[in-house]
N, C-alpha and C positions, 0 to 999 in steps of 0.2 A: 285425343287418343287416335292413333292411326288405325287404319283398317286392319293391319297385321296384329296389333295389340289388342284390338277388340276381338278378332277371330280367336286369338290365343286365350283371352280371358273367358270368352263364351264356351270354349270346348275343353279347357284343361281339366276341369273336374270330372267331366263325363268320361274323357279318355283315361284318366287315372283310375276311376272306378271300374271301368271295363278291364283295365289291366289287373287291378286288384282281384276281381273276380276270376280272372283266368289264371293268375299266378298264386294267389293266396298269401302273397308276401309283400308287405307295403314297401319295403326298401327296393325289391325287384320291380314292383309296379311304378315306383318313382323313376327308376333308371330307364325303364321301357317307355314310359310317358315322355321323358326328356329326349331319348333317342327318336321317338316317334315324331315329335315337333321339329327336331333338328333336320331329320330326313325330309319332312313335309316342306319346311320353309327353304331348304336347299334345292328342292325340286322345282319344276315349272308348274306349280300348283294353280296359278291364275288361269291356266288354259282349260281347266276342268269346269264343266257346267254345274257340277255338284262337288264342291271342295270338301264338304263334310263326309261324303261317301268315299272320296279318295283319302282323306285323313284316317278313316277307320281301316281302310285297305292297308295303308302304311303301317298302322298299329298292329293289325293282324300279322302282317309280314315280320314286324319286329318281334312279335310274340313267337312266331314260328322259328326265327333265327335264335332266340333265347333258348327255346326248348331243344333245339338241335345242338347248341353249344353246351347246355346244362341239362344232362339227362336226369340228374338227381334233384329235382325241384321238390319243394315241400308244398303240399296242398293247403288250402284255407282250412279244410276240415282237420288236418293234423294240427295245424297252429291253434285252432280253437280248443281241440281236445287237450293240447299241452298247457292251456291257460294263457294263451297270447292275448295281447291287448287289442287285437282286431275286433272291433265292435264293442269295446269296453264300456262305452256310454249306454249300451242297452242293459236292461234288467236280465236276470237269469232266464226267465221264461221266454223273452224275445231272443236271446242268444240261442236257447235250445231250438226254438222255432226256425231261426236262420240256419242253424247247423243241419236240422232236418231237411229244410228246403235245398240247401246246398248238396247234401248227400243225394237227394232225388235227382237233382239237376245233372250231377256228375255221372249218374247212371244212364243218361240219355246219350244216344249216338252223337258224335261230334257236331254234325250239321244241325240237328235239332237243338242241341245245346247253344250253339252260336246264335241261332234264330231266336230262341227264347231270351237269351241275355240282351241281344241287340234290340228286340221289340219291347220287352217288358221291364228290363233293368235300365237300358239306355234310352228307352222311349223314342226309337226311331221309327219313321214310317216305312212301309213295305217297299216303296220305290227305292229309298236310300239303301235298305238292306239288300235289295236286289243288286244294286250296283256294287255294294261292298262284297257280296259273296259271289257275284257273277252268275246269279241264277235268275230264272224267270219269276215273275210275280206269282203265278200259281204254284210254282215249286216252293216259294217261300211261305206261302199261305198253307200249303199242305204240310210242310215241315212243322210250322207252328201248331197247327191242329193236331198233328201227331205227337208232337211233344207235350202239348197240354193234356191230351188224352192219356198219355203214359203217366204224367205226373198226377193226374187225378186218380188213376188206378193205384198208384203207390200211396 
């Protein structure tokens, strides 16, 4: 297996999950994931010291492009309420818990929401998140702290 194939197989699921959380639609998430990897591999990605951070930056930019082009997106919450198969493998209690968590996360300011998703869903370290978001480490820690405090209150 080449380095390129290994990198792809190591990160495809995490990028897809991130896109799914951000779009709430598995088909859109698949498209954006594909677009992300195409843009990433066409770029000069080898010159970056942290290619994973660059990959997430490309992903975030692809999501932004998607939202600009499609103002009428449907959220994960709306899909779950309509009985979509997103999370169909979970029992009802778990689905309700996921829906409640998603509602609470959606209420956070955009920067806190991104940090929470990158840190706790994607399990990325603070240095990588700093590079993805273009923020300092204290700023990322502060956003995570405030986001978690807001979630605890809710």
